C-alpha positions in Angstrom: -56.6 55.8 -39.0 -53.9 54.5 -36.8 -50.7 52.5 -38.1 -51.4 48.7 -38.7 -48.4 46.7 -38.5 -49.0 44.2 -41.7 -49.1 40.4 -41.0 -46.9 37.4 -41.1 -49.1 36.5 -44.3 -48.2 40.3 -45.8 -44.5 40.2 -44.9 -44.5 36.3 -46.6 -46.0 37.3 -49.7 -43.9 40.5 -50.2 -40.6 38.2 -49.2 -42.5 35.8 -51.9 -42.5 38.4 -54.5 -38.8 39.4 -54.0 -37.8 36.1 -53.9 -39.3 35.3 -57.1 -38.3 38.1 -58.9 -34.5 37.3 -58.1 -35.0 33.7 -59.0 -36.0 35.1 -62.4 -33.3 37.6 -63.0 -30.8 34.5 -62.2 -32.3 32.6 -64.9 -32.5 35.4 -67.3 -28.9 35.9 -66.5 -27.9 32.5 -67.0 -26.7 32.1 -63.4 -29.5 29.2 -62.6 -30.8 26.4 -65.1 -33.7 25.1 -64.5 -35.0 21.5 -65.8 -37.0 19.1 -65.9 -36.5 15.9 -64.0 -35.4 12.5 -65.9 -37.5 9.4 -65.0 -34.5 8.4 -63.1 -34.4 11.0 -61.1 -38.2 10.9 -59.9 -38.0 7.0 -59.6 -35.3 8.0 -56.5 -37.5 10.8 -55.7 -40.8 9.2 -55.3 -38.5 6.2 -53.7 -37.1 8.7 -50.7 -40.7 10.3 -50.5 -42.1 6.6 -49.7 -39.1 5.6 -47.3 -39.4 8.4 -45.3 -43.8 8.5 -44.9 -43.3 5.0 -43.8 -40.9 5.9 -41.1 -43.3 8.8 -40.1 -45.8 6.7 -39.7 -43.5 4.3 -37.9 -42.7 6.5 -35.4 -46.5 8.0 -35.5 -47.6 4.2 -34.3 -45.1 4.1 -31.9 -45.6 7.1 -29.9 -49.4 6.2 -29.3 -48.5 3.6 -26.5 -46.6 5.1 -24.3 
């Protein structure tokens, strides 16, 4: 059977596995801390997300009339 080059999806899946292993190792070694967002951080994040969505909608609407 001839060599078949891996697909981009397969290459990305392999990179994801390596990246996840590196994250797990960093957490285990104490180099990385994972925590949940506070209520205030969540509110700030949602406000930024809503503002960005509004800006995207505005740009999209304006380009229809060109």
